[in-house]
N, CA, C and O of each residue as an XYZ file, in Angstrom:
412
protein
N       2.808      6.564     10.870
C       3.316      5.882      9.730
C       2.330      4.767      9.384
O       1.969      3.960     10.241
N       1.907      4.730      8.146
C       1.009      3.678      7.677
C       1.808      2.555      7.031
O       2.808      2.788      6.352
N       1.344      1.339      7.259
C       1.988      0.153      6.690
C       0.955     -0.597      5.857
O      -0.126     -0.932      6.342
N       1.295     -0.851      4.621
C       0.358     -1.543      3.735
C       0.895     -2.878      3.249
O       0.249     -3.546      2.442
N       2.067     -3.276      3.729
C       2.635     -4.566      3.334
C       1.879     -5.700      3.991
O       1.529     -5.618      5.168
N       1.629     -6.736      3.252
C       0.914     -7.897      3.772
C       1.663     -8.541      4.938
O       1.040     -9.047      5.871
N       2.988     -8.524      4.889
C       3.812     -9.179      5.900
C       3.791     -8.442      7.242
O       4.096     -9.048      8.269
N       3.446     -7.172      7.260
C       3.416     -6.380      8.499
C       2.043     -6.580      9.138
O       1.026     -6.333      8.490
N       1.992     -7.019     10.390
C       0.698     -7.357     10.998
C      -0.146     -6.159     11.421
O      -1.327     -6.325     11.725
N       0.423     -4.967     11.447
C      -0.336     -3.780     11.850
C      -0.446     -2.819     10.674
O       0.336     -2.883      9.725
N      -1.419     -1.936     10.751
C      -1.654     -1.002      9.651
C      -1.087      0.387      9.912
O      -0.891      1.166      8.979
N      -0.819      0.701     11.194
C      -0.359      2.049     11.508
C       0.394      2.027     12.831
O       0.048      1.285     13.751
N       1.434      2.858     12.905
C       2.101      3.150     14.170
C       1.992      4.659     14.373
O       2.267      5.450     13.470
N       1.589      5.027     15.568
C       1.471      6.441     15.919
C       2.468      6.728     17.032
O       2.431      6.081     18.079
N       3.355      7.687     16.818
C       4.264      8.143     17.867
C       3.681      9.443     18.405
O       3.739     10.482     17.748
N       3.124      9.372     19.593
C       2.275     10.435     20.119
C       2.990     11.764     20.360
O       2.364     12.819     20.257
N       4.258     11.738     20.671
C       4.943     12.999     20.976
C       4.930     13.960     19.784
O       5.060     15.171     19.963
N       4.776     13.427     18.576
C       4.743     14.297     17.403
C       3.425     15.052     17.290
O       3.361     16.081     16.618
N       2.380     14.561     17.932
C       1.097     15.237     17.903
C       0.946     16.229     19.041
O       0.188     17.192     18.931
N       1.656     16.003     20.125
C       1.505     16.818     21.319
C       2.316     18.102     21.268
O       1.970     19.075     21.937
N       3.386     18.121     20.490
C       4.223     19.309     20.427
C       5.024     19.524     21.693
O       5.359     20.660     22.026
N       5.338     18.448     22.410
C       6.060     18.526     23.668
C       7.504     18.119     23.437
O       7.780     17.126     22.763
N       8.429     18.896     24.004
C       9.838     18.554     23.930
C      10.127     17.525     25.017
O      10.067     17.851     26.203
N      10.436     16.293     24.635
C      10.623     15.223     25.597
C      11.721     14.276     25.136
O      11.980     14.137     23.941
N      12.357     13.634     26.095
C      13.373     12.629     25.777
C      12.775     11.233     25.707
O      13.469     10.277     25.363
N      11.513     11.111     26.025
C      10.855      9.808     25.970
C       9.717      9.845     24.960
O       9.328     10.907     24.476
N       9.202      8.685     24.659
C       8.096      8.601     23.701
C       7.290      7.342     23.973
O       7.716      6.468     24.727
N       6.148      7.263     23.365
C       5.366      6.037     23.363
C       4.663      5.949     22.020
O       4.375      6.952     21.367
N       4.399      4.703     21.633
C       3.760      4.482     20.340
C       2.524      3.617     20.517
O       2.379      2.894     21.504
N       1.645      3.709     19.542
C       0.472      2.854     19.457
C       0.525      2.155     18.107
O       0.796      2.780     17.082
N       0.262      0.854     18.116
C       0.143      0.096     16.869
C      -1.327     -0.246     16.661
O      -2.007     -0.708     17.578
N      -1.799     -0.018     15.462
C      -3.180     -0.352     15.131
C      -3.186     -1.631     14.295
O      -2.514     -1.727     13.268
N      -3.965     -2.609     14.764
C      -4.072     -3.893     14.079
C      -5.453     -4.020     13.453
O      -6.456     -3.700     14.092
N      -5.515     -4.482     12.214
C      -6.824     -4.640     11.577
C      -7.552     -5.858     12.132
O      -6.936     -6.808     12.615
N      -8.834     -5.807     12.052
C      -9.646     -6.954     12.418
C     -10.854     -6.979     11.495
O     -11.309     -5.936     11.025
N     -11.355     -8.139     11.246
C     -12.506     -8.268     10.360
C     -13.773     -7.903     11.126
O     -13.975     -8.349     12.255
N     -14.615     -7.098     10.510
C     -15.912     -6.766     11.097
C     -16.894     -7.892     10.779
O     -17.082     -8.259      9.619
N     -17.512     -8.429     11.822
C     -18.516     -9.482     11.661
C     -19.807     -8.970     12.297
O     -19.864     -8.821     13.517
N     -20.840     -8.700     11.506
C     -22.092     -8.170     12.057
C     -22.611     -9.022     13.216
O     -22.564    -10.251     13.172
N     -23.101     -8.348     14.243
C     -23.668     -8.970     15.441
C     -22.641     -9.730     16.278
O     -23.011    -10.386     17.253
N     -21.369     -9.655     15.920
C     -20.331    -10.338     16.700
C     -19.286     -9.335     17.188
O     -18.951     -9.315     18.373
N     -18.776     -8.510     16.289
C     -17.754     -7.529     16.653
C     -18.309     -6.121     16.505
O     -19.307     -5.903     15.816
N     -17.663     -5.182     17.149
C     -18.034     -3.777     17.036
C     -17.279     -3.156     15.873
O     -16.083     -3.404     15.722
N     -17.945     -2.353     15.045
C     -17.212     -1.673     13.978
C     -16.340     -0.568     14.590
O     -16.750      0.101     15.539
N     -15.150     -0.388     14.043
C     -14.254      0.642     14.545
C     -14.581      2.017     13.972
O     -14.221      3.035     14.564
N     -15.243      2.055     12.855
C     -15.562      3.311     12.209
C     -17.063      3.373     11.997
O     -17.725      2.339     11.901
N     -17.599      4.572     11.925
C     -19.047      4.708     11.737
C     -19.535      4.021     10.473
O     -18.902      4.094      9.419
N     -20.653      3.365     10.599
C     -21.342      2.778      9.451
C     -22.556      3.663      9.209
O     -23.537      3.605      9.951
N     -22.483      4.475      8.176
C     -23.520      5.481      7.935
C     -24.694      4.908      7.157
O     -24.939      5.273      6.008
N     -25.408      4.006      7.806
C     -26.637      3.506      7.206
C     -27.825      4.184      7.904
O     -27.638      4.942      8.856
N     -29.007      3.918      7.442
C     -30.203      4.587      7.955
C     -30.371      4.367      9.462
O     -30.607      5.317     10.208
N     -30.250      3.124      9.903
C     -30.446      2.795     11.319
C     -29.437      3.533     12.214
O     -29.821      4.106     13.233
N     -28.178      3.521     11.845
C     -27.155      4.172     12.657
C     -27.273      5.689     12.636
O     -27.034      6.342     13.651
N     -27.639      6.256     11.491
C     -27.822      7.709     11.422
C     -29.002      8.163     12.269
O     -28.951      9.234     12.872
N     -30.064      7.363     12.323
C     -31.197      7.683     13.191
C     -30.780      7.618     14.663
O     -31.168      8.467     15.466
N     -29.984      6.599     15.005
C     -29.501      6.466     16.373
C     -28.599      7.657     16.734
O     -28.706      8.209     17.830
N     -27.723      8.045     15.821
C     -26.854      9.188     16.064
C     -27.667     10.458     16.286
O     -27.325     11.266     17.149
N     -28.736     10.645     15.519
C     -29.591     11.825     15.692
C     -30.175     11.873     17.095
O     -30.260     12.942     17.700
N     -30.578     10.719     17.614
C     -31.113     10.666     18.984
C     -30.034     11.010     20.009
O     -30.281     11.764     20.950
N     -28.842     10.455     19.821
C     -27.735     10.778     20.730
C     -27.401     12.263     20.673
O     -27.108     12.880     21.697
N     -27.444     12.830     19.474
C     -27.120     14.253     19.311
C     -28.139     15.120     20.054
O     -27.772     16.114     20.679
N     -29.414     14.744     19.986
C     -30.450     15.463     20.735
C     -30.188     15.387     22.237
O     -30.293     16.394     22.938
N     -29.850     14.207     22.728
C     -29.549     14.046     24.157
C     -28.296     14.826     24.540
O     -28.229     15.387     25.633
N     -27.312     14.866     23.661
C     -26.069     15.587     23.938
C     -26.319     17.079     24.093
O     -25.625     17.743     24.862
N     -27.288     17.610     23.384
C     -27.625     19.031     23.496
C     -28.028     19.389     24.924
O     -27.810     20.518     25.364
N     -28.608     18.444     25.642
C     -29.066     18.699     27.008
C     -27.912     18.801     27.999
O     -28.083     19.366     29.079
N     -26.744     18.269     27.658
C     -25.604     18.293     28.573
C     -24.410     19.047     27.989
O     -23.290     18.898     28.478
N     -24.632     19.841     26.965
C     -23.522     20.475     26.263
C     -22.739     21.463     27.127
O     -21.613     21.822     26.782
N     -23.317     21.908     28.243
C     -22.585     22.800     29.146
C     -21.588     22.024     30.002
O     -20.667     22.616     30.564
N     -21.759     20.720     30.106
C     -20.913     19.883     30.973
C     -20.008     18.924     30.220
O     -18.989     18.488     30.756
N     -20.361     18.591     28.988
C     -19.639     17.561     28.242
C     -19.367     18.075     26.827
O     -20.232     18.687     26.200
N     -18.175     17.822     26.346
C     -17.823     18.168     24.972
C     -17.725     16.885     24.158
O     -17.072     15.930     24.577
N     -18.365     16.861     23.007
C     -18.328     15.701     22.118
C     -17.601     16.090     20.842
O     -17.914     17.112     20.231
N     -16.634     15.281     20.442
C     -15.896     15.590     19.224
C     -15.214     14.358     18.685
O     -15.351     13.258     19.221
N     -14.479     14.565     17.615
C     -13.733     13.471     17.010
C     -14.611     12.536     16.208
O     -15.759     12.848     15.891
N     -14.051     11.389     15.890
C     -14.748     10.417     15.049
C     -16.079      9.998     15.649
O     -17.090      9.960     14.948
N     -16.091      9.686     16.925
C     -17.329      9.214     17.538
C     -18.280     10.361     17.843
O     -19.490     10.227     17.656
N     -17.756     11.479     18.308
C     -18.609     12.613     18.645
C     -19.300     13.230     17.444
O     -20.405     13.760     17.555
N     -18.644     13.157     16.298
C     -19.225     13.715     15.072
C     -19.797     12.633     14.170
O     -20.422     12.938     13.155
N     -19.590     11.384     14.528
C     -20.038     10.226     13.760
C     -19.594     10.325     12.304
O     -20.393     10.214     11.374
N     -18.272     10.540     12.140
C     -17.666     10.644     10.816
C     -16.366      9.857     10.824
O     -15.716      9.719     11.860
N     -16.002      9.352      9.679
C     -14.669      8.780      9.539
C     -13.716      9.907      9.189
O     -13.985     10.700      8.287
N     -12.620      9.974      9.893
C     -11.566     10.940      9.607
C     -10.258     10.185      9.417
O      -9.999      9.210     10.122
N      -9.432     10.623      8.470
C      -8.037     10.219      8.461
C      -7.368     10.967      9.606
O      -7.907     11.958     10.098
N      -6.213     10.507     10.028
C      -5.571     11.076     11.213
C      -5.337     12.576     11.085
O      -5.584     13.312     12.041
N      -4.875     13.048      9.944
C      -4.628     14.482      9.808
C      -5.939     15.277      9.901
O      -5.947     16.415     10.372
N      -7.027     14.680      9.456
C      -8.322     15.364      9.537
C      -8.844     15.403     10.970
O      -9.429     16.405     11.384
N      -8.644     14.340     11.725
C      -9.143     14.332     13.102
C      -8.334     15.296     13.958
O      -8.881     15.921     14.867
N      -7.048     15.426     13.682
C      -6.231     16.399     14.423
C      -6.682     17.810     14.088
O      -6.827     18.643     14.983
N      -6.906     18.086     12.813
C      -7.401     19.409     12.410
C      -8.757     19.698     13.056
O      -8.990     20.802     13.548
N      -9.640     18.715     13.054
C     -10.950     18.879     13.666
C     -10.830     19.177     15.161
O     -11.527     20.046     15.686
N      -9.939     18.448     15.841
C      -9.748     18.658     17.280
C      -9.201     20.050     17.563
O      -9.658     20.720     18.490
N      -8.233     20.487     16.780
C      -7.674     21.827     16.989
C      -8.724     22.908     16.742
O      -8.811     23.867     17.509
N      -9.510     22.767     15.697
C     -10.576     23.738     15.424
C     -11.630     23.722     16.518
O     -12.155     24.766     16.903
N     -11.934     22.531     17.016
C     -12.915     22.367     18.087
C     -12.459     23.130     19.334
O     -13.248     23.860     19.935
N     -11.210     22.968     19.720
C     -10.673     23.635     20.907
C     -10.607     25.137     20.693
O     -10.944     25.899     21.599
N     -10.183     25.581     19.519
C     -10.151     27.025     19.234
C     -11.541     27.618     19.405
O     -11.697     28.697     19.977
N     -12.541     26.917     18.910
C     -13.933     27.379     19.022
C     -14.341     27.453     20.488
O     -14.985     28.419     20.897
N     -13.979     26.450     21.286
C     -14.324     26.439     22.706
C     -13.622     27.557     23.461
O     -14.221     28.210     24.314
N     -12.351     27.775     23.144
C     -11.574     28.830     23.822
C     -12.177     30.208     23.523
O     -12.225     31.077     24.393
N     -12.624     30.388     22.307
C     -13.210     31.676     21.911
C     -14.646     31.837     22.369
O     -15.252     32.884     22.141
N     -15.202     30.817     23.012
C     -16.550     30.927     23.563
C     -17.671     30.842     22.564
O     -18.765     31.345     22.822
N     -17.436     30.230     21.451
C     -18.500     30.095     20.426
C     -19.082     28.722     20.474
O     -19.985     28.407     19.698
């Protein structure tokens, strides 16, 4: 659930059991709180697709190729893309289907 009201201190609540597809009597939630990005002080939460970062990502991607038999990279950080939640879930499901099928 996304919250856009100024009075609400968080921007999103995620109830994880809805993503897992598990029948359970318990649940847990995560609240996401916004924070201001300050260059050289805080870490950005989402990829900043500028020239410097894209070059760095290319180097990481080359190194990742060397360990791809042992490590799987995916999601927002693994693909260095911003995804809305429904897109990251779709990406994760497609990623696993691809791995299960051996491609």
